[in-house]
C-alpha positions, -999 to +999 in steps of 0.1 A: -276-255+566-307-243+548-327-264+524-331-255+487-345-220+481-383-223+478-383-195+453-362-216+429-382-248+436-415-230+428-403-224+393-398-261+385-423-279+363-449-300+383-439-331+364-401-327+371-385-361+377-348-350+377-334-322+398-299-310+409-286-280+428-256-263+443-255-240+473-228-218+458-227-195+488-220-224+512-196-241+488-174-211+483-168-208+521-153-243+522-115-248+518-119-263+484-142-235+473-115-210+484-089-229+465-110-227+433-117-190+439-079-184+441-076-202+407-102-181+392-085-149+405-053-160+386-073-159+353-092-127+358-088-112+324-119-128+308-138-126+340-131-089+344-145-083+309-177-100+320-179-079+352-172-046+333-199-054+308-227-067+330-218-058+366-221-095+374-192-111+394-200-148+398-174-150+427-197-129+449-231-125+431-242-161+426-258-177+456-277-209+445-284-227+413-311-253+406-316-275+375-350-292+369-361-316+341-389-339+332-363-365+323-382-377+293-367-397+265-354-373+240-348-346+266-382-334+276-384-299+292-356-285+314-350-253+333-321-236+351-329-212+379-304-191+399-306-169+429-281-141+431-275-104+426-282-093+391-278-058+376-306-064+351-305-032+331-267-035+326-270-072+317-298-064+292-277-037+276-246-059+272-266-088+259-286-067+234-253-053+220-244-089+211-274-094+189-299-109+213-335-099+213-357-087+242-394-087+250-416-083+281-438-112+292-462-106+321-439-079+333-408-099+331-379-090+308-369-120+285-337-121+265-337-146+236-312-158+209-317-148+173-336-181+167-359-174+196-352-209+210-331-202+242-341-176+266-329-159+298-353-140+321-350-120+353-380-122+375-364-095+397-329-084+406-322-116+426-338-144+404-329-155+369-341-184+348-329-199+316-340-226+291-361-230+260-384-201+253-415-220+261-401-234+293-390-200+305-425-186+299-441-216+317-419-209+347-429-173+347-465-185+348-457-206+379-438-180+398-466-172+423-478-208+426-472-230+456-446-257+454-458-280+426-433-308+423-443-343+434-441-352+471-415-380+465-392-357+447-397-328+472-389-351+501-355-362+486-347-326+475-353-313+510-332-340+527-302-337+503-302-299+500-302-296+537-271-318+542-251-314+509-235-284+492-242-300+457-267-327+451-288-345+425-320-367+424-334-386+395-366-405+397-362-419+362-336-445+352-302-429+348-297-449+315-327-429+302-307-397+307-274-411+296-278-433+265-242-446+268-246-457+305-252-494+299-240-501+334-270-482+347-297-498+326-312-516+356-312-486+379-346-471+386-337-441+407-306-424+420-296-396+443-264-382+458-245-352+469-211-336+477-203-319+510-172-296+510-152-291+542-119-303+557-129-335+538-147-335+505-174-362+510-193-378+481-223-400+487-247-416+462-275-442+462-290-462+433-322-482+435-322-512+411-349-535+399-338-565+420-314-573+448-291-592+423-291-561+401-280-539+430-252-564+439-240-565+403-239-527+401-218-526+432-193-551+418-192-531+385-185-499+403-157-515+422-142-528+390-145-494+373-127-478+402-099-503+399-097-496+361-095-459+368-066-464+392-047-486+367-052-461+339-044-430+359-014-409+346+018-413+366+013-380+384-021-392+397-014-428+403-004-425+440-032-401+448-057-424+430-046-453+451-050-433+483-084-421+471-096-457+465-087-467+500-115-443+512-141-456+487-169-477+500-194-494+477-221-517+493-253-533+483-283-539+506-315-552+491-322-532+459-300-502+470-264-497+460-246-471+482-213-454+474-194-431+497-160-414+494-143-391+518-111-374+506-091-348+526-095-314+509-057-310+506-055-343+487-081-330+462-061-299+457-030-320+451-049-341+425-061-310+407-026-296+406-012-329+393-038-332+366-028-297+353+009-302+354+015-287+388-004-255+379-030-239+402-066-249+400-082-249+365-104-220+354-136-235+367-162-211+378-175-226+411-199-198+415 
């Protein structure tokens, strides 16, 4: 499995401390990816309108997505970059017809909302970026630079994106990103990922301030898992119990580790049960 696309990573801000990505191309080849694709196909009416207007079919044209942020209190800067196949002229035409504005910056076409706050730019027919207007322009300025993110973040991104289909890394306390996450207020760093296959495998690690904090977090996560099982709707109770049998939460030193391996067929059954026996929800995996 290939690591994260360097062309996407090069667009991230040098002071990025939070990053997440999904290898869409790899994920959609998995059994669960195919299951979600079938669910999307059942609800093609809205999707077909998008395809007709822009020539962009996310089921085949999106390959990889990367999110990067400074993770600062109050939000900081953030950027989404995507690798795929984009019919730029057609997308521009469709977007402009909806009242967006367009401009060219250093040879790159930028589409912005009426307030000139959020922007979408196409560096070429395979690379798109979105975010605040200033952040998009800054990314365009970085497009020819060598990888600029910190070595500690780069090392974790390389390891996770090589082994996982979807992954995340935060080098800032998660509670700083999620104001309501009181459980995480002693966690300093976190990372994790999901690998799709015959089993859907979730792994995560959190680094706390002290050994005792890591142990307390492990116990809290176990308690929360039990609460989720107890409060699960009747249709999901049995599958939730089976799922928890495969959950492992451990603490070693300052590190709390979580792992969960669930047969892909069981995940499908849980999705169906949560939607009254219907097929997969209209989630666009790609």
